[in-house]
C-alpha positions, 0 to 999 in steps of 0.5 A: 714616816708618811707625814715627812714624805708628804712634807718633802714632796710638797716642799719640792713642788715649789721648785721648777726644774723644767728644761734644766740640766741635772747639775743646774737643777741641783745648784738651784736646789742647794741655793735654797736648801741647806743640805745637812745631817748624816749621809743617810739623811742627805741621801733621803733628801736627794731622793726627793730632789731626783724624783722632782727633777724627773717629774719636771723633765719626763724626757730625761734619758734616765729613771728616778733611780738613775737620776738619784745615782747621778746626783749622789755621784755629782756630790762625791765628785764635787768633794773629790775635785774641790775638797782638801783630800790628798792625791790625784783628783778624779779624771773624767774617764774615772768618773765615767768608769765608776758609773758603768752599768748603774743606769738600771743595768745600762750605761749613762750616755757618755756625752751627758757624763762629760758635760756633768763632769766639766760643769762640776770641775769648772764651778763647785757646788755651793751650799745655801748657808755658810758653815759658821752660820749653820753651826750657830743657827743649829745651836740657837734653834735647838737651845730655844726648844730644849729645856734649859738649853741643855741639848746644844747642837754643834758640828765637828768637821774634818774637811769640806766633805759634806758627807762626813760633817755630822751634828754632835750632841754635846751632852753625850756621856763623858768617859774621861777627862784630864790634861793632855799635851798634843802634837800633830804628827800627820794630816789626812791620809798620813801626809806629814804635818808641816813643820810650823804646825807640829808644835806641842800644845797643852789642852784639857781633854774631854772624851765625850761620846765619840769625840775627843774635845781639846779645850784651852786651859781648863774644863768647860761645860757644854755651854762654854765650848767655843768654835776653836774647841770644835776645830781642835776636836778629834772624832775617834770612830775607827781610831786606834790609840797605842803607846808611842814606843818609837817616840823617845823625846818625851815620856808617857806619849800615846799615838792616836791614829784616826779613821782618815789616817791623821796621827796625833801624839798625846802626852799624859801626866803619868804612865798610868794616865797614858794607859788609861787614855789608851784603854778608854779611847780604844774601848769607846771606838770598839763599842760604837764604831759602825761597820765599814762600807766597801771601798770604791770600785774602779778600773784603776789599780790604785788601792782605796781604803773602805769608807768608815762611817762616823755615825754610831753603830746600831749593833749591840755588844755581842753583834759588834764583837761578831762584826769585828771578828768577821772583819779581822778574819777577812783582813787576815785572809786578805793580808795573807793573799796580798803577801803571796802576790808581790810585784815582780817589777822594780821595787821603786816602781808604782806597783811596789808603792801600791803594794806597800801601801796596801800591806801597811793598811791591812797590817794596821787594820788587823792590829786595830780589830785585834785590839777592839776584839780583846777589849770587847771580850774583856768587857763582856767577861767582866760582867760589869759596866763600871769602866774603873773595874774593866780598866783595872782588869785589862791593865792588870792582865797586861802586867801579868802577861808581861806586856808591861814588864819592868814598869809599875802601872797601878791604876788609881781612880781617875777624874771621870768614872762612868759606866758603859751601859749594855743598852743600845748605843745612840748617836755619837756614843750616847747610851740610855742608862749611862751614869754621867760623871760629875764635872769637876775641874 
C-alpha cells in the first residue's frame, strides 16, 4: 500500500550508495537489513534497493528495471555458487548468457557482468542476521503481539537458498497425525543419501498445512516444537506419495518424493494407515500447491526443471483443477514430442543421459498431475469437506476397480478427522472455516 511504499522509500534514504558498484551496495544493504519472507516479498524490497542505487548513481549504465534485474540475478548467482545444490556451478559465460537482452531489450556491458560474477564467486553475500537468531527473534516478536502467543512463527528451510526459506504458521490446520518410521532414501536432486544417514527412525508425524512435521517420540503442541523438529520437517508442496511397491524389506511403506526430488520411505503401522497417509498428503498437495513457474532458460542444452513455488495457491478448487488439467495436457504433449526425438549418438553419451533425465522427469510429472486431478475430481464430486468421507470414497473406489485386489483396506476413523473447506486457502494450507481437530496423543 501507499504508506508501506513511503516507509520503504524513507528507510532506503538512510543508505548512501554513491560511487559504489552494485554488488558492494547490495552487500552494504544486506549487512543492515535482514532480507526475509517469500520470494515476492524479497523482490519488492529489492525494487526499493535498486531505485535507491540508481538515485545515488545517476551515471549508472542501466535503468531502475535493469538494476533490479541485475540485483535478483546476483541473489540467484550467490545461491548457485555457494548453496548446497548438486551439480555444476554456473559459469561466468552462463551468467552473461542468462542476462542477454534484459537491460531494457539490450545487453548489459560484458565487463560489468564479469566483475559482478567474480565478486560473488570470491565472496558470498552475507545476511544481517544468522538463521537461528532470525528464527528465534521472529517467534518472540510474533508471540509478544498475539493473544496467548498462539500464532508462533518459525521457518522451515531446505538449503541456504534465500528464495525458498519461508515463514511457517504453526497454528495451521492439522489434516492427520500418527506414528511413522522414516528412512531418507535420496537427498536433493535425487542424489542417493549417504549410507550413514539412511537408517530408519521413528517419529510422531503431523501433517499440518503443507508441512509434514516429524517430531521425536510423541505429539507436541505448537509451543513445544523444537529446532530439531523443524529440521526434520518436510514441505509437501508439489510432492507425490505412492505405495513403495519396489521396497520389500518392510511392510506398509510409502514413498514420498518432494518438489526438490528428495525421497523418503515412511512405514505406517498398518496398510490402511499407509493408504490414508498417501491419500491425505496427495490431496493437500493437490489442493494447495501453487502453479509452477517456467524453467530457467539458457544457451546450454542441459535440462532444467521448472521452479515450484512453496507458497500456497491463490486459486479456488475449480481453478486449481483446471490448472492441473492444463499442466497434464502440456506435460503429455511434451513427453510425446520428447520420445520422437531420441539422440542418435552413443547411448552412453551425455546427450542420452540428458534425454533419459528429461523423460524420467516428464513421466513422473504426468503421474503426479494425474493423481492430483483424480483426487480433486473425487473431492468435488463428493460434495463434502469431510476428509473421512472423501477418503472412504476414494479408497473404496480403488478396491472396486481392482487396484487393491487381494488386500483388505477398510478405513477406520483416524486420529485426526478435519474437513477441508472450499473457501479460499491461505498461506501454507490455512483455510477459513476449517475444523481443527482435537489434539490428543
